[in-house]
C-alpha positions as CSV (number, residue, x, y, z in Angstrom):
1,M,-5.2,11.6,44.9
2,A,-2.1,10.7,46.8
3,L,1.2,10.0,45.1
4,T,2.7,6.6,45.2
5,R,6.2,6.1,46.7
6,V,7.8,5.8,43.3
7,E,6.1,9.0,42.1
8,K,7.3,10.9,45.2
9,R,10.9,9.6,44.6
10,L,10.8,10.7,40.9
11,R,9.7,14.2,41.9
12,I,12.5,14.5,44.4
13,K,14.9,13.1,41.7
14,R,13.8,15.8,39.2
15,R,14.4,18.5,41.9
16,I,17.9,17.2,42.6
17,R,18.9,16.8,39.0
18,K,18.1,20.4,38.3
19,N,21.1,21.3,40.3
20,I,23.5,18.4,39.8
21,K,25.4,18.0,36.5
22,G,28.3,15.7,35.8
23,S,31.1,17.0,33.7
24,S,34.2,15.3,32.3
25,G,36.3,16.8,35.2
26,R,33.8,15.8,37.9
27,P,31.3,13.1,36.6
28,R,28.2,12.1,38.4
29,L,28.0,9.0,40.7
30,S,24.4,7.8,40.4
31,V,22.9,5.2,42.7
32,F,19.9,3.0,42.0
33,R,18.5,0.9,44.8
34,S,16.1,-2.0,44.2
35,N,14.6,-4.2,46.8
36,K,17.3,-6.9,46.5
37,Q,20.3,-5.2,44.6
38,I,22.1,-1.9,44.4
39,Y,23.7,-0.4,41.4
40,A,26.2,2.5,40.9
41,Q,27.3,4.3,37.7
42,I,29.7,7.1,37.1
43,I,28.2,9.2,34.2
44,D,29.6,12.1,32.2
45,D,26.5,14.2,31.5
46,L,28.1,16.4,28.8
47,S,28.8,13.4,26.5
48,G,25.9,11.3,27.9
49,K,28.1,8.3,28.5
50,T,28.5,5.9,31.4
51,L,32.2,5.8,32.3
52,V,32.2,3.1,35.0
53,S,29.6,0.9,36.6
54,A,29.3,-1.6,39.4
55,S,26.4,-3.6,40.9
56,S,25.8,-6.3,43.4
57,L,23.9,-8.4,40.9
58,K,26.7,-9.8,38.9
59,D,29.1,-10.6,41.8
60,E,28.8,-14.0,43.5
61,A,30.5,-12.7,46.7
62,A,28.0,-9.8,47.0
63,Q,25.1,-12.2,46.7
64,K,25.9,-13.9,50.1
65,M,26.1,-10.6,52.0
66,N,23.3,-8.6,53.6
67,K,22.1,-5.4,51.8
68,V,24.2,-2.9,53.7
69,S,27.4,-5.0,53.1
70,Q,26.4,-5.3,49.5
71,A,26.3,-1.5,49.2
72,Q,29.7,-1.1,50.9
73,Y,31.1,-3.7,48.5
74,V,29.7,-1.9,45.5
75,G,31.0,1.4,46.8
76,K,34.6,0.0,47.1
77,T,34.3,-1.6,43.7
78,I,33.2,1.6,42.0
79,A,36.0,3.5,43.7
80,E,38.6,1.0,42.4
81,K,37.2,1.1,38.9
82,A,37.1,4.9,38.9
83,K,40.7,5.1,40.1
84,S,41.8,2.8,37.3
85,A,39.8,4.9,34.8
86,G,41.6,8.1,36.0
87,I,38.6,9.5,37.9
88,E,39.5,11.1,41.3
89,A,36.4,13.2,42.1
90,C,32.7,13.0,41.3
91,V,29.4,14.5,42.3
92,F,27.1,12.2,44.3
93,D,23.5,11.8,42.9
94,R,21.4,9.9,45.4
95,N,18.7,9.6,42.8
96,G,15.8,10.7,45.0
97,Y,16.6,8.2,47.8
98,I,17.1,9.4,51.4
99,Y,20.9,9.6,52.3
100,H,20.5,6.8,54.8
101,G,21.1,3.1,55.1
102,R,22.4,1.5,51.9
103,V,22.8,4.8,49.9
104,K,24.9,6.2,52.7
105,A,26.9,3.0,53.1
106,L,27.8,3.1,49.3
107,A,28.8,6.7,49.4
108,E,31.0,6.2,52.5
109,A,32.7,3.1,51.1
110,A,33.4,5.0,47.8
111,R,35.0,7.8,49.9
112,E,37.1,5.2,51.8
113,G,38.2,3.7,48.5
114,G,39.7,7.1,47.6
115,L,37.0,8.8,45.6
116,K,36.3,12.4,46.4
117,I,32.6,13.1,46.7
């Protein structure tokens, strides 16, 4: 039986996460993309804690943008929050999604915001 789209993404995610680990020196920037919103978290895998998070869901300005603009906004927001928390570099976890479209826009906006990925 064929795998569903979600099952394929989860298999890819497991394959990626075997190699990507976030430490306190270089935490992991994880992206989750739903049909309407986009979410980003910076996670320290050694302690198992989320250090910084941002999403397009809770921001009224982001609600009026298209999806790619929302992703860019969240990328800039997460970069600003990371800078204020003292995080300068992180490892990018695309979470099984293709590095294209909204995921790519978020990563590039985070880089423009001063985060080293």
